[in-house]
N, C-alpha and C positions, 0 to 999 in steps of 0.2 A: 535326610541320608551322610550328610555331612556328620554325623556324630559317631552313624554307626560306622564307615569311613576310615573315624579314628580311630577307634574303638579296633576293630577288624589288623588294622595297618600297627598299633603298638605294637597288639598280645602279637601279631607272627613277626616283629623286632625285636619283642624281646624272646621266644622262641626259638626267632634266630640267631641268638650272642651267643646262647648259656649249646645250641644247637650244634656252633663252631667251635666253642669251647668242650666240649665234648669229647670233639674231634676229633682235634689237639691232647685229650687227655690220653683216651683212648691210642693214637701215632707215637705220644712219649714212649707210656705202656710197653705197648709194639715192641717201639725200639730198644729199651732197658731188660726186655723178655730173649728178644734174638740178642743179644747181647750176654747175658749171662754164656753160662757154661752150660752144657746138657742135661748137667749130671744134679746139677742144685735141685732139691725137693721143694717142689711149692708152696707157702700154705698162706691163707689169706691173712690173712690174720696176726703175720709178722713179712707178709711179701709187697712191695711196695707200689713194682711192679702190674701182680697179678692183679696189688687192690684198684690200679687207678685204668687199668682194663674196665672189671667190670663194671667199677662209677660213671664210663667215664661210655658203657657200650648204655645201663638204665637212661642216664638220661640222653643219651643219641635218638633210644627212642620215643620216652616222654614226645622231649623235644619234637624233632619230627611229627610228630599228634599234632602237636599243637599250631607245627606251623604250615604243612601241608590243610586241615581243619580249616586253619585258620584263611589260608592263605583257595581255595576251594570252596567254600561256606560251606562243609561238609559237616552236619549235627552230629554224625555220628563220631567220625574220630574226637569231634568236641570234646562228645560228652564224656569216651576215654581217657579223655585228658583231662579231663576236672574230674571227674572221678580218681584218679591214679593222686592231681596234683593236694586233690580233700585226705586222702588212704595216705600219702603224705603230712600232710600238716597235722593232721590226730597224733598218729605215731606219734610225731618228735613232740608234741605239747605231748602226749602220751611218757613219753622218753622222761624226761626234766620234770613232770611232775614225781616218778617213779625212783629216777634220781637224786629228788631233794627228800623221798620219805624213805632211802633205805642209803646215803651217804656209804655207810658203812662199808655197803656190798659190794658196790658202786670199788668204793677204795680196794679193796678187797683183789677184786679179778682183771682188775686194772692196775697191777702188781703183778699179777699170777702173769697179765699181754705181756708187761713191761722185762718181768723177770725170763720169758720166753721169746725175748728177742738177744737178751744181753748171749745166753745161751747157743743163740746161732750169732752172732754178730759176724764170724768167721766166714761163715757159711752162704754170704748171701752182700754181696758188692752192694746195691743198692741196700737193705737193711743198713749196712756197715756205716755208708754212709750219712743215713737219716739219724741215725744212733751217735758220731760223733760231731756232727750239725746242733742237734741233741744237744751233750754235752757241755759246746762252746756256747751253744746262743744262752744259756740259761746256768751256765758255776757252777756245772757239776761232775758228779759222779756214778754208776749207780744206779741204783736202785731206792735203796735208801738208804745206804753206805756208798765207798769205795771198794768194802771187803766182796759184793758180793760180785766181784765179778772172778768172783774164785771159783764162783758153777758154771763157770764156761772153759772147757777144755781143756783152750791154752794157755790161758792164765788160774790154771785151779792151783793155788797154792798146799801144794803137799810133799813128799818125797819120790815120791812116782810116778810126776809129769815130766819128761825128759825136753819138755817145749821151750825155750829161752825165755816167752814173757811167763812161765809161774813165775807166784805169790809180787804180781804185775797187774799191771791194769789198766787201760787205753789210753795209748797217745794223748788224747782227745779229752782225757782230764786232766792235763799238766796245764801249770801256771801258765804262760809265755813270759817271759819284756815286754814293753811298749814298743823298744829298743831291740826286739832278735825279729833276725832275718829270716835266720837258715834256721827250717823246722828238726828239731830232734825227735825223733821214734818212737826211741829206746825210753824216755824221759818217764816210762810212769813203771820200767823195770825193775821192781822186789817189793813197791813201795807197800805191798797188803803185811809186807812182815813190819812195818812201823809201825809202831802207836798215835792214835791220833791228830794231838796235837806236836807232834813231831812230823806228817805225811802234811800236810795243811800247809806247810811251806813250799811245798812240793806239786799240790796238786787239791784240785774242790777234791772234798772231802761230805760233801752233803749230800743223801742221792737227788736226783732229779723229781724222784715223783713229789719229795715233799720241797723241791723248785718253783716245781709246774703248780702245784697249791697254792701255795702261797705268790707271786705271779700272777693267778686269776683272784686271786684275793683282791692281791692290791690297784689292780687294773680291772676290778674287776665296772666303772661306767661301759670300760671298750666292749669286755663281754657281750655286758647285757643291751651294746646297742647294734654286733656286730650278729648279734640270735635277734635282736628287734625285725631291722634290718634283714633278716633274711626269711622271719613270718610273714614284715611286710612287704615284701617281693611275690610271697607266694601266693597272698591275700588279696596284694593284686591280679596278677595274672587267673588263680581264684572268681576272680570280679565280673570277669574284663573274658573269660571263655563263656561264664555267663550272663554274662548282657548280650555278647553274641548270636548265642544257640537261644536266648529272649527275641532279638531280632530277627533273625535268619526262621522259628516261628509265628512270627506274628506276616512277616510279609505273608510266607505260605499259605498262610490263611487268609490274608488280602488275597490273594492268584485265587482259592478254591470257591470263596466270595464270591471274586470276580466273576470266574468262571464259567458255576454259580446263575447267578446272575444274567452275566450271554445267554446260559440255554434257556432260561425260560422265557429271554427273550424274543428270543427266536422263534421256539413254540408260539409267541400274540400275536408273533406279525404273518406266522400263518395267518393265522384264525381271522384276525381285529380289520381285514383286509373290509371280508365278507359282511359283519356287522357293523363296518364301517357302508357300507354301501346301501344297507338296509335303512340306515335310519339319513341317510341323505334325501332317502328314497318318500 
């Protein structure tokens, strides 16, 4: 029973932790959603708030099945939890294999997705903050180069664009001095008109896609460790759920056998006294 209780409560603690995390994701996503302007058109691929709500809701449902199933010894819920985890695990393995085999296709679609985010830069405050964070973190600008910002209507480099930011780039592309205390949000104005050799003195000119891929290659052990850790955690939860289901089924079989044995003893006790008296005579 000690082994069974250990399996039960370890699974419960794991599920409860991720259940709390999922609730936080839902709360943050909902808050960001409410804080947005009502006329913003939401798209799953470029809306961080909507993505947080959906991911959090899926995690909440899955971990709830695990928590309640582990705590109440409900094999039906545990089997659903186990099946969903196995499906997710297999999908992740398949996605990794497909990504490795079709790297060019993945890169092409990632580029389109990032370009779509550039186009909607000013339309979504959460998306704008996410892009600024990435460009500052990886010291990059645009998808392939700094001139990708011309795809955005506010930064489009054309004579018919009345925007003050025309032919410019986002301020997060700018190279800031270490002792600079005041943030100049106009530092990217007109940078698309500059040649790369001149522009690189004031802004980052390398595209973010190249920078992110380069970072992943340089930190391959870290990426592999995080991926392997996630998969290992899923395998542990799958194993714990399967072990608890097996243990519950074993206990239920023993209870049925004991119940059947008790019924047979009762039947025998009804007839045996007569035979016992007959033998004594």
